[in-house]
GUSE-634104 format. One line per field, with one value per atom (N, C-alpha, C): residue in three letters; atom name; x, z, y. Coordinates in steps of 0.001 Angstrom, whole numbers, plus 500000, padded with zeros to 6 digits. Layout:
REM residues N
aa [ALA;...]
at [CA;...]
u [X;...]
w [Z;...]
v [Y;...]
END
This chain:
REM residues 259
aa [UNK;UNK;UNK;UNK;UNK;UNK;UNK;UNK;UNK;UNK;UNK;UNK;UNK;UNK;UNK;UNK;UNK;UNK;UNK;UNK;UNK;UNK;UNK;UNK;UNK;UNK;UNK;UNK;UNK;UNK;UNK;UNK;UNK;UNK;UNK;UNK;UNK;UNK;UNK;UNK;UNK;UNK;UNK;UNK;UNK;UNK;UNK;UNK;UNK;UNK;UNK;UNK;UNK;UNK;UNK;UNK;UNK;UNK;UNK;UNK;UNK;UNK;UNK;UNK;UNK;UNK;UNK;UNK;UNK;UNK;UNK;UNK;UNK;UNK;UNK;UNK;UNK;UNK;UNK;UNK;UNK;UNK;UNK;UNK;UNK;UNK;UNK;UNK;UNK;UNK;UNK;UNK;UNK;UNK;UNK;UNK;UNK;UNK;UNK;UNK;UNK;UNK;UNK;UNK;UNK;UNK;UNK;UNK;UNK;UNK;UNK;UNK;UNK;UNK;UNK;UNK;UNK;UNK;UNK;UNK;UNK;UNK;UNK;UNK;UNK;UNK;UNK;UNK;UNK;UNK;UNK;UNK;UNK;UNK;UNK;UNK;UNK;UNK;UNK;UNK;UNK;UNK;UNK;UNK;UNK;UNK;UNK;UNK;UNK;UNK;UNK;UNK;UNK;UNK;UNK;UNK;UNK;UNK;UNK;UNK;UNK;UNK;UNK;UNK;UNK;UNK;UNK;UNK;UNK;UNK;UNK;UNK;UNK;UNK;UNK;UNK;UNK;UNK;UNK;UNK;UNK;UNK;UNK;UNK;UNK;UNK;UNK;UNK;UNK;UNK;UNK;UNK;UNK;UNK;UNK;UNK;UNK;UNK;UNK;UNK;UNK;UNK;UNK;UNK;UNK;UNK;UNK;UNK;UNK;UNK;UNK;UNK;UNK;UNK;UNK;UNK;UNK;UNK;UNK;UNK;UNK;UNK;UNK;UNK;UNK;UNK;UNK;UNK;UNK;UNK;UNK;UNK;UNK;UNK;UNK;UNK;UNK;UNK;UNK;UNK;UNK;UNK;UNK;UNK;UNK;UNK;UNK;UNK;UNK;UNK;UNK;UNK;UNK;UNK;UNK;UNK;UNK;UNK;UNK;UNK;UNK;UNK;UNK;UNK;UNK;UNK;UNK;UNK;UNK;UNK;UNK;UNK;UNK;UNK;UNK;UNK;UNK;UNK;UNK;UNK;UNK;UNK;UNK;UNK;UNK;UNK;UNK;UNK;UNK;UNK;UNK;UNK;UNK;UNK;UNK;UNK;UNK;UNK;UNK;UNK;UNK;UNK;UNK;UNK;UNK;UNK;UNK;UNK;UNK;UNK;UNK;UNK;UNK;UNK;UNK;UNK;UNK;UNK;UNK;UNK;UNK;UNK;UNK;UNK;UNK;UNK;UNK;UNK;UNK;UNK;UNK;UNK;UNK;UNK;UNK;UNK;UNK;UNK;UNK;UNK;UNK;UNK;UNK;UNK;UNK;UNK;UNK;UNK;UNK;UNK;UNK;UNK;UNK;UNK;UNK;UNK;UNK;UNK;UNK;UNK;UNK;UNK;UNK;UNK;UNK;UNK;UNK;UNK;UNK;UNK;UNK;UNK;UNK;UNK;UNK;UNK;UNK;UNK;UNK;UNK;UNK;UNK;UNK;UNK;UNK;UNK;UNK;UNK;UNK;UNK;UNK;UNK;UNK;UNK;UNK;UNK;UNK;UNK;UNK;UNK;UNK;UNK;UNK;UNK;UNK;UNK;UNK;UNK;UNK;UNK;UNK;UNK;UNK;UNK;UNK;UNK;UNK;UNK;UNK;UNK;UNK;UNK;UNK;UNK;UNK;UNK;UNK;UNK;UNK;UNK;UNK;UNK;UNK;UNK;UNK;UNK;UNK;UNK;UNK;UNK;UNK;UNK;UNK;UNK;UNK;UNK;UNK;UNK;UNK;UNK;UNK;UNK;UNK;UNK;UNK;UNK;UNK;UNK;UNK;UNK;UNK;UNK;UNK;UNK;UNK;UNK;UNK;UNK;UNK;UNK;UNK;UNK;UNK;UNK;UNK;UNK;UNK;UNK;UNK;UNK;UNK;UNK;UNK;UNK;UNK;UNK;UNK;UNK;UNK;UNK;UNK;UNK;UNK;UNK;UNK;UNK;UNK;UNK;UNK;UNK;UNK;UNK;UNK;UNK;UNK;UNK;UNK;UNK;UNK;UNK;UNK;UNK;UNK;UNK;UNK;UNK;UNK;UNK;UNK;UNK;UNK;UNK;UNK;UNK;UNK;UNK;UNK;UNK;UNK;UNK;UNK;UNK;UNK;UNK;UNK;UNK;UNK;UNK;UNK;UNK;UNK;UNK;UNK;UNK;UNK;UNK;UNK;UNK;UNK;UNK;UNK;UNK;UNK;UNK;UNK;UNK;UNK;UNK;UNK;UNK;UNK;UNK;UNK;UNK;UNK;UNK;UNK;UNK;UNK;UNK;UNK;UNK;UNK;UNK;UNK;UNK;UNK;UNK;UNK;UNK;UNK;UNK;UNK;UNK;UNK;UNK;UNK;UNK;UNK;UNK;UNK;UNK;UNK;UNK;UNK;UNK;UNK;UNK;UNK;UNK;UNK;UNK;UNK;UNK;UNK;UNK;UNK;UNK;UNK;UNK;UNK;UNK;UNK;UNK;UNK;UNK;UNK;UNK;UNK;UNK;UNK;UNK;UNK;UNK;UNK;UNK;UNK;UNK;UNK;UNK;UNK;UNK;UNK;UNK;UNK;UNK;UNK;UNK;UNK;UNK;UNK;UNK;UNK;UNK;UNK;UNK;UNK;UNK;UNK;UNK;UNK;UNK;UNK;UNK;UNK;UNK;UNK;UNK;UNK;UNK;UNK;UNK;UNK;UNK;UNK;UNK;UNK;UNK;UNK;UNK;UNK;UNK;UNK;UNK;UNK;UNK;UNK;UNK;UNK;UNK;UNK;UNK;UNK;UNK;UNK;UNK;UNK;UNK;UNK;UNK;UNK;UNK;UNK;UNK;UNK;UNK;UNK;UNK;UNK;UNK;UNK;UNK;UNK;UNK;UNK;UNK;UNK;UNK;UNK;UNK;UNK;UNK;UNK;UNK;UNK;UNK;UNK;UNK;UNK;UNK;UNK;UNK;UNK;UNK;UNK;UNK;UNK;UNK;UNK;UNK;UNK;UNK;UNK;UNK;UNK;UNK;UNK;UNK;UNK;UNK;UNK;UNK;UNK;UNK;UNK;UNK;UNK;UNK;UNK;UNK;UNK;UNK;UNK;UNK;UNK;UNK;UNK;UNK;UNK;UNK;UNK;UNK;UNK;UNK;UNK;UNK;UNK;UNK;UNK;UNK;UNK;UNK;UNK;UNK;UNK;UNK;UNK]
at [N;CA;C;N;CA;C;N;CA;C;N;CA;C;N;CA;C;N;CA;C;N;CA;C;N;CA;C;N;CA;C;N;CA;C;N;CA;C;N;CA;C;N;CA;C;N;CA;C;N;CA;C;N;CA;C;N;CA;C;N;CA;C;N;CA;C;N;CA;C;N;CA;C;N;CA;C;N;CA;C;N;CA;C;N;CA;C;N;CA;C;N;CA;C;N;CA;C;N;CA;C;N;CA;C;N;CA;C;N;CA;C;N;CA;C;N;CA;C;N;CA;C;N;CA;C;N;CA;C;N;CA;C;N;CA;C;N;CA;C;N;CA;C;N;CA;C;N;CA;C;N;CA;C;N;CA;C;N;CA;C;N;CA;C;N;CA;C;N;CA;C;N;CA;C;N;CA;C;N;CA;C;N;CA;C;N;CA;C;N;CA;C;N;CA;C;N;CA;C;N;CA;C;N;CA;C;N;CA;C;N;CA;C;N;CA;C;N;CA;C;N;CA;C;N;CA;C;N;CA;C;N;CA;C;N;CA;C;N;CA;C;N;CA;C;N;CA;C;N;CA;C;N;CA;C;N;CA;C;N;CA;C;N;CA;C;N;CA;C;N;CA;C;N;CA;C;N;CA;C;N;CA;C;N;CA;C;N;CA;C;N;CA;C;N;CA;C;N;CA;C;N;CA;C;N;CA;C;N;CA;C;N;CA;C;N;CA;C;N;CA;C;N;CA;C;N;CA;C;N;CA;C;N;CA;C;N;CA;C;N;CA;C;N;CA;C;N;CA;C;N;CA;C;N;CA;C;N;CA;C;N;CA;C;N;CA;C;N;CA;C;N;CA;C;N;CA;C;N;CA;C;N;CA;C;N;CA;C;N;CA;C;N;CA;C;N;CA;C;N;CA;C;N;CA;C;N;CA;C;N;CA;C;N;CA;C;N;CA;C;N;CA;C;N;CA;C;N;CA;C;N;CA;C;N;CA;C;N;CA;C;N;CA;C;N;CA;C;N;CA;C;N;CA;C;N;CA;C;N;CA;C;N;CA;C;N;CA;C;N;CA;C;N;CA;C;N;CA;C;N;CA;C;N;CA;C;N;CA;C;N;CA;C;N;CA;C;N;CA;C;N;CA;C;N;CA;C;N;CA;C;N;CA;C;N;CA;C;N;CA;C;N;CA;C;N;CA;C;N;CA;C;N;CA;C;N;CA;C;N;CA;C;N;CA;C;N;CA;C;N;CA;C;N;CA;C;N;CA;C;N;CA;C;N;CA;C;N;CA;C;N;CA;C;N;CA;C;N;CA;C;N;CA;C;N;CA;C;N;CA;C;N;CA;C;N;CA;C;N;CA;C;N;CA;C;N;CA;C;N;CA;C;N;CA;C;N;CA;C;N;CA;C;N;CA;C;N;CA;C;N;CA;C;N;CA;C;N;CA;C;N;CA;C;N;CA;C;N;CA;C;N;CA;C;N;CA;C;N;CA;C;N;CA;C;N;CA;C;N;CA;C;N;CA;C;N;CA;C;N;CA;C;N;CA;C;N;CA;C;N;CA;C;N;CA;C;N;CA;C;N;CA;C;N;CA;C;N;CA;C;N;CA;C;N;CA;C;N;CA;C;N;CA;C;N;CA;C;N;CA;C;N;CA;C;N;CA;C;N;CA;C;N;CA;C;N;CA;C;N;CA;C;N;CA;C;N;CA;C;N;CA;C;N;CA;C;N;CA;C;N;CA;C;N;CA;C;N;CA;C;N;CA;C;N;CA;C;N;CA;C;N;CA;C;N;CA;C;N;CA;C;N;CA;C;N;CA;C;N;CA;C;N;CA;C;N;CA;C;N;CA;C;N;CA;C;N;CA;C;N;CA;C;N;CA;C;N;CA;C;N;CA;C;N;CA;C;N;CA;C;N;CA;C;N;CA;C;N;CA;C;N;CA;C;N;CA;C;N;CA;C;N;CA;C;N;CA;C;N;CA;C;N;CA;C;N;CA;C;N;CA;C;N;CA;C;N;CA;C;N;CA;C;N;CA;C]
u [608717;607355;607512;607539;607682;607114;606148;605527;605460;606631;606483;607377;607445;607672;608666;609834;610454;610353;610044;609466;611107;611256;612137;611021;611268;610433;611502;610981;611481;610083;610607;609390;609924;608785;609141;607938;608420;607437;607929;607378;607904;606708;607034;606028;605582;606493;606460;606133;605498;605329;604459;603924;602964;603988;603376;603902;603895;602839;602550;602951;603268;603281;602158;601082;599687;599913;601012;601037;602070;601502;601863;602284;603463;603742;603693;603686;604147;604172;604712;605262;604786;604737;604834;604967;605778;605522;605626;604670;604755;605039;606067;606917;606702;605722;605537;604804;603822;603101;603604;603590;603820;603137;602201;601554;601820;601740;602023;600931;600885;600005;600579;599390;599748;598608;599067;597548;598107;596660;597014;595744;596114;595207;594467;592992;592124;591786;591490;590497;590866;592064;592460;593812;594125;595670;595918;596569;596939;596104;594733;593648;594097;594231;594812;596079;597127;598328;597753;597083;596511;595832;594960;593538;594588;595900;596645;597431;597767;598777;597673;596287;595625;594984;595036;594438;596001;597407;598149;598291;598410;599146;598189;596676;595201;595752;595808;595649;597123;597742;599033;599306;598443;598374;597333;596029;595508;595921;596853;597079;598858;599160;599767;599255;598414;597657;597270;596853;596121;596486;597590;598027;597089;596811;596543;596226;596045;595724;594673;593668;592589;591517;590544;589761;589142;588536;587326;588528;589464;590766;590759;591342;592132;590580;589725;588452;588062;588197;588251;589442;590559;591730;591092;590321;589769;588777;587808;587248;587875;588543;589318;590059;590593;590979;589902;588825;587526;587124;586534;586613;587141;588641;589428;589560;589666;589424;588008;586961;585914;585653;586462;586295;587251;588154;588837;588121;587452;586760;585341;585120;583883;584954;585996;586575;586891;587616;588189;587036;586497;585551;587039;588259;589052;589753;589013;589651;588345;587156;585548;585658;586137;586417;587382;588412;589232;588932;589584;589059;591035;591122;592066;592369;592617;593105;593649;593214;593878;594354;595425;596031;596851;595890;596447;596543;598170;598269;598835;598482;598612;598947;600532;600993;601831;600954;601668;602511;603416;605025;605309;604431;604908;603633;602402;601626;601423;602725;602406;600814;600223;599032;599085;598397;598077;596713;596491;594812;595094;594051;594472;593397;592976;592354;592385;591325;591499;590230;590546;589264;590124;589493;589706;590646;591699;592062;593997;593874;595210;595419;596006;595917;596855;596451;597258;597322;598699;598495;599946;599194;599682;600108;601767;602608;602578;602482;602951;603764;604702;605660;605938;606089;605965;605146;604209;602778;601348;600814;599658;599051;598792;597717;596384;596386;594762;595937;594944;594344;593475;593633;591958;591297;590234;588993;588747;589785;589335;588014;588032;586598;586478;586325;586447;585355;585017;583918;584320;585583;585661;585577;586342;586187;584692;584048;582932;581572;582299;581760;582219;583358;584246;583589;583148;583097;581182;580640;578992;579145;579943;580589;579695;579861;579210;580407;579382;580693;581237;580973;581532;582077;583008;583983;585025;584949;585686;587234;587947;589156;588537;589245;589208;590331;591274;592597;591677;591299;591417;592718;593552;594466;594042;593684;592882;591874;591125;589559;589380;588449;587938;588292;587353;586514;587516;588518;590347;590208;590445;590321;589584;588078;586951;586156;587016;586927;585216;584840;583381;583347;584968;584823;586217;586275;587698;587495;588371;588354;588368;586906;586325;585552;585006;584062;583397;582971;582661;581539;580246;579092;578361;577672;577393;578745;579542;580866;582281;581828;582740;584019;585196;586483;586395;587223;587793;588191;588062;589138;589680;590794;590999;589464;589458;589166;589174;589221;589491;591027;591756;593565;593662;594912;595524;596646;596538;598182;599219;600172;601089;602292;603061;604020;605619;606259;607668;607573;608189;608742;607063;606684;605567;605699;605332;605545;604167;604431;602929;603377;602620;602641;601685;601849;600679;601294;600547;600909;599484;599763;598980;599327;598016;597881;598884;599841;600824;602108;601977;602507;601899;600938;600499;599997;599625;598600;599986;601352;602110;603046;602753;603220;602512;602313;601177;601601;600946;601009;601964;601609;602766;603928;604532;605605;606123;605177;605857;605735;605383;605922;607056;607608;608903;610251;609615;610581;610805;609934;610430;610701;610794;610995;612711;612994;614708;615220;614718;615141;615825;616174;616342;615946;616325;616414;614637;613963;613327;613208;614627;614493;614781;615377;615509;614286;612807;611943;611222;611442;610780;611184;613172;613741;613190;613299;613032;611455;610746;609113;609100;609767;609948;610425;611549;612402;611487;610642;609895;608464;607928;607044;607306;608409;609814;609464;610120;610076;608649;607857;606542;605989;606323;605547;606329;607992;608821;608384;607988;607230;605841;605452;603901;603526;602207;601933;601593;601211;600287;601148;600817;601582;601554;602683;602962;602361;601144;601085;602248;601603;602854;602459;603582;603416;604112;603528;604331;604351;604851;604630;605425;604454;605507;606191;607020;606830;607557;606764;606961;607683;608595;609012;608834;608753;608055;608869;610092;611058;611268;611362;611468;612501;611586;612689;612797;614373;614775;614302;613724;613420;614780;614405;615374;615866;617004;617154;616821]
w [305549;306066;307375;308524;309801;309082;308465;308194;306630;306245;305192;304818;303980;303743;302178;302070;301188;300520;299239;298746;297904;298207;297494;296840;295516;294943;293990;293549;292417;291647;290643;290045;289350;288858;287839;287050;285568;284984;283980;284384;283779;282816;281706;281202;281533;282622;282949;282369;282497;281428;280120;279824;278809;277595;276629;275166;274951;275449;275607;276968;276971;278123;278336;278944;279208;279666;281174;282407;281541;282702;282034;283969;283786;284632;284120;285200;284704;286212;285937;286965;286392;287271;286980;288214;288178;288942;288653;289647;289598;290835;291020;292356;293700;294390;295271;295592;294088;294159;292943;293781;292831;292422;291447;290692;290367;290424;290490;289831;288811;288007;287588;287757;287378;286562;285383;284881;284131;284387;283721;283101;281662;280750;279928;279707;279324;278335;277420;276632;274999;275485;274278;273421;272638;271881;271476;271725;271638;272390;272517;273534;274577;275124;276447;276997;275694;275854;275964;274664;273965;275353;275996;276942;278386;279034;279808;279494;278151;277686;277656;277274;277420;278775;280141;281205;281691;281150;282260;281485;280346;279676;279723;279556;280055;280913;281953;283582;284022;283350;283974;283053;282027;281441;281783;282401;283329;284429;285539;286068;286094;284742;284315;284064;283662;283749;284581;285362;286649;288001;288360;289514;290568;291739;292820;293444;294813;295811;296106;295631;296690;295936;296689;295934;294917;294518;293800;292430;292340;291609;291260;291042;290455;290380;290997;290029;288873;288403;287458;286586;286849;285875;285777;286736;286240;285534;285446;283908;283356;283149;282111;280918;281648;281092;280951;281982;281208;279879;279515;278697;277580;277428;276469;275882;276785;276492;276006;276508;275868;274256;274080;272733;271702;272082;271294;271379;271982;271811;270739;270612;269584;268199;268130;267090;266139;267005;266167;267038;266112;266938;267186;266739;267361;268634;268896;270643;271655;270891;271818;273175;273287;274494;275333;274650;275889;277224;278529;279007;279979;281223;282038;283400;284470;285777;285945;287133;287671;288649;289493;290578;290544;291033;290774;292521;292637;293814;293824;294377;294877;295697;295877;297085;296750;298089;298206;299494;298564;300078;301032;300810;301386;302896;301991;302950;303607;303005;303820;303877;302637;302415;301246;300984;300112;300065;298334;297411;297154;296802;295457;295430;294200;293294;292778;292531;291646;291017;290394;289225;289470;288929;288792;289641;290040;290656;291283;290587;290641;291846;293316;294434;294500;295854;296944;298160;298506;299616;300572;302145;302911;303869;304234;305465;306171;307533;308879;309629;310031;311574;311005;309174;308350;309103;308610;309295;308221;307816;306494;307391;307090;307401;306825;305454;304416;303160;302834;301289;300635;299076;298444;298433;298080;297964;296526;295921;294447;294096;293118;292325;291086;292163;291224;291907;291595;292027;293080;292807;294201;295527;295101;296721;297122;295843;296066;297116;296214;297065;298684;298862;300257;301132;300466;301892;301737;300869;301076;301889;302356;303129;302011;300878;300503;300573;300491;300843;301491;303005;304262;304799;304530;304920;303494;302803;301703;301837;301165;300855;301313;302065;302610;301882;301732;300498;299153;298754;297543;296314;296493;296010;295692;296443;296348;295966;295068;295190;293363;293409;291949;291240;291834;290322;290515;291336;291666;289847;288761;287216;287198;287744;287273;287565;286835;287800;287674;287535;287730;287489;287365;287078;286604;285366;285328;284219;284344;283072;281705;281188;280363;280269;281537;281755;282856;283273;284782;285280;284273;284445;285393;286778;288057;288318;288562;289941;289571;290196;290580;291141;290875;291439;293260;293170;294545;295218;296258;296797;297869;298065;299818;300403;301480;302682;302368;301919;301718;301238;301858;301882;302873;302959;304186;304597;305812;305860;306424;305881;305613;306982;307241;308732;307770;308323;307763;308282;307390;307627;306899;306162;305981;304577;304109;302500;302428;300348;299847;298694;297782;297316;296275;294748;293827;293196;293090;292349;291097;290237;289280;290022;290233;290089;290091;288645;288927;289702;290738;291659;293012;293338;294630;294865;293549;293589;294358;294403;294513;295983;296694;297723;298707;300307;301107;301513;302425;302848;303890;304614;306011;305400;303843;303424;303022;302411;302036;303260;304683;305870;305897;305658;306227;305714;304122;303344;303547;303975;304800;305606;306604;307919;308078;306967;306875;305583;305217;303946;304287;304167;304072;302976;301926;300609;299478;299385;298685;297585;296109;295475;296592;297587;298001;298579;299542;299427;298228;297228;295789;295558;295170;294870;295903;297298;298201;297263;297338;296948;295868;294182;293346;293474;294726;294485;295014;296336;297161;295582;295066;294052;292997;292422;291689;292675;293162;293917;294235;294445;294928;293216;292216;290519;290441;290383;290346;290319;292060;292883;291918;291300;291188;289180;289095;287416;286888;287997;287018;286193;284927;284090;285041;285263;286012;284925;285280;284265;284269;283535;283566;284801;285512;286723;286975;287610;287607;288943;289496;290692;290674;291369;292088;293808;294239;295526;296097;296968;297752;299442;299170;300894;301123;302461;303222;304027;303863;304791;305211;306175;307618;306396;306541;306272;307285;307571;307795;308127;309383;309218;308561;308092;307934;308877;309331;310480;310084]
v [596134;595677;594566;594536;593573;592265;592191;591201;590267;590892;590418;589453;588488;586874;587007;586459;586124;584343;583997;583127;582531;580676;580300;579096;578758;577427;576692;575248;574491;573913;573969;573141;571876;570657;569537;569355;569468;568805;567300;566180;565222;564296;563677;562833;561566;561012;559862;558456;557802;556531;556523;557828;558478;558516;558692;558736;560574;561399;562931;563299;564454;565049;565868;566115;566966;567856;567598;568352;570065;570708;572070;572707;573557;574482;576064;576755;578036;578797;579712;581393;582409;583669;584406;585589;586718;587819;588928;589676;591267;591577;593126;592854;592089;592153;591532;590373;590292;589226;588210;586931;585983;584638;583953;583520;581604;580818;579603;578960;578229;577519;575913;574450;573826;573178;572686;571915;570779;569589;568418;567969;568435;567878;566413;566731;565422;565482;564335;564930;564017;563236;562410;562821;561992;562194;563776;564873;566424;567246;567037;567873;567900;567436;567569;568295;567976;569424;570510;570655;571877;572665;571523;572601;572731;572303;572448;573607;574077;574679;575970;576177;577444;577863;576802;577054;577982;577230;577769;579624;579729;580915;581591;581544;582729;582895;582249;582470;583555;583075;583522;584873;585093;586484;587299;587091;587557;588221;586997;587646;589042;588651;590124;591166;591149;592322;593250;592377;593652;592583;592412;591301;591580;590887;591128;589892;589741;588625;588730;588544;588072;586815;586252;584987;585423;586913;587201;587710;588193;588209;587092;585956;584708;583745;583729;583439;583886;585318;585594;585106;585541;584187;582955;582495;580882;581374;581898;582136;582442;583450;584042;582486;581618;580379;579077;579392;578533;578948;580239;580842;580597;580278;580203;578535;578093;576125;576306;576923;576658;577461;578399;578728;577898;577489;576667;575477;574727;573623;573201;574452;575082;575316;575818;576499;575099;574077;572927;571318;570817;569291;568621;568315;567505;567893;569410;568967;569557;568991;569275;568631;567526;566854;567121;568376;568387;569160;569165;569524;569631;570522;570444;570722;570047;570123;571418;572237;573388;573250;573772;574622;575766;576885;578357;578425;579486;580103;581646;582882;583421;584143;584946;584737;586403;587164;588594;588477;588805;588405;589567;590490;592136;591242;591282;591017;589706;588735;587671;587031;586404;586177;585339;584468;583579;583024;582986;582821;581608;580703;579746;579381;578393;578295;576332;575939;574224;573862;573317;572371;571385;569826;568922;567708;567110;566672;566922;568246;569290;569348;569627;569820;571065;572020;572563;571975;572247;571763;572892;572381;573765;573115;573138;572941;573953;573558;574409;573517;573876;573581;572041;571990;570463;569221;569640;569115;570090;568677;569361;570003;571450;572137;572252;572015;572257;571287;571026;570729;570683;571035;571011;569826;569526;568703;568619;567230;567321;566747;567154;567300;565677;565137;563426;562735;561542;560806;559724;559507;559102;559657;560769;561953;562259;562446;562850;560874;560469;558972;558561;558818;558673;559999;560847;562147;562015;560761;560908;559653;558833;557635;556650;556510;555213;554110;553063;551990;551751;551909;551698;550867;550340;549524;549282;550073;550285;550898;551763;552021;553910;554251;555311;556356;555972;556810;557112;558165;558121;557323;557061;556651;554884;554271;553149;553056;553968;553888;553715;552437;552048;553259;553822;555002;556260;556244;557001;558359;557583;558441;559167;559375;559644;561208;562252;563441;564166;564792;565097;566746;567414;568598;568852;570389;570309;572072;572327;573238;572925;573515;572681;572097;571158;570662;570711;571975;572470;571764;571537;571445;572635;572070;573432;573459;572960;573102;574480;574859;576127;575447;576582;576101;576519;575513;575218;576606;577005;578248;578066;579166;579199;579827;579931;580756;582059;582636;584286;583862;585289;585254;584324;583751;583055;583626;584258;584782;583668;583572;583078;583101;582265;582227;581741;582787;581650;580594;579413;578313;577432;578080;577517;577058;576203;575562;575025;575545;574901;573918;573416;572710;572366;572747;572096;571392;570539;569292;568173;567552;566846;565835;564610;563890;562544;562788;562297;561884;563327;562855;562838;563257;562846;561329;560895;559505;558386;559166;557402;557792;559538;559486;559870;559361;559895;560938;561434;563462;563238;561935;561744;561714;560705;561177;562228;563264;564729;564903;565592;565820;565314;564099;563375;564044;563843;564894;566204;566987;568469;568430;567887;567683;567447;566789;566759;566910;567929;568928;570540;571328;572285;573403;573098;573728;572928;573817;573745;572458;572861;571946;570240;570585;568899;568175;569239;568794;568328;569278;568391;567306;567150;566159;565155;564898;563668;562978;564122;563940;562775;563504;562552;561718;561102;559968;558974;559382;558729;557663;558926;559080;557559;557995;556669;556281;555603;554364;553493;554236;553899;553361;553872;553621;552740;552398;551560;550103;549877;549025;548410;549282;549065;548616;547806;547729;548496;549163;550244;551746;551880;552986;554434;555010;556106;557487;558236;559327;560603;561490;562605;563107;564052;564744;566058;566613;567819;568339;569724;570091;571512;572345;573560;573495;573415;573472;574760;575224;576780;576723;577214;577801;579025;579253;580692;581129;582358;582172;583822;583854;585100;586299;587396;588609;589165;589949;590403;591929;592694;594121;595096;596100;596891;597789;598395;598934;600316]
END
């Protein structure tokens, strides 16, 4: 099929400067469909790690049972993950406060299209022609305040906002917030790049730096390695403790038509 693409990807999952790694990355494939998930747990000692693992495992299990690439299907997978975390919270009082951010992406390589969903401040980025094309909007207090124009004259980059780490929704703590999604299935083009990552990565690297790293590399592993190096350099120069960080970087390639 002339519109088909192929994917290459690389992933990272690092403990950062914390005592425990509560980030999880997961990937599953079924024929032409691929599902990528990044989750970042919250909720105290061990609880966050349990929540993020439940989110990734449940979401990928739901994908593998009946793989599809549309928004309704992906939201169903997210609902399954939410229910799994809710049951675990009810079953164990020690886990009653746990939750997890989530970024999930499904790609249909034959149809050259993708859908994604997210909760909390784990993000999905799409780059086209080496430039940022779109990025998910965080479910965070800082983003909400910035979008509403509160505190005019204050910081406009969420990375610098004093309420940066306060989430207004996550899997297990959704309240009335629903998962953010792509606007239906998004057509992919050869040369596109996608990035799923927790805040432990994007907090330390600006979007312009992501673009530059993409433009000077050819392989997806080099792109991810370059971004991680920039983030590490920024973290080293800071007095703040770096959180766990995880990411999955994907490149979209052309597929030659068969004669």
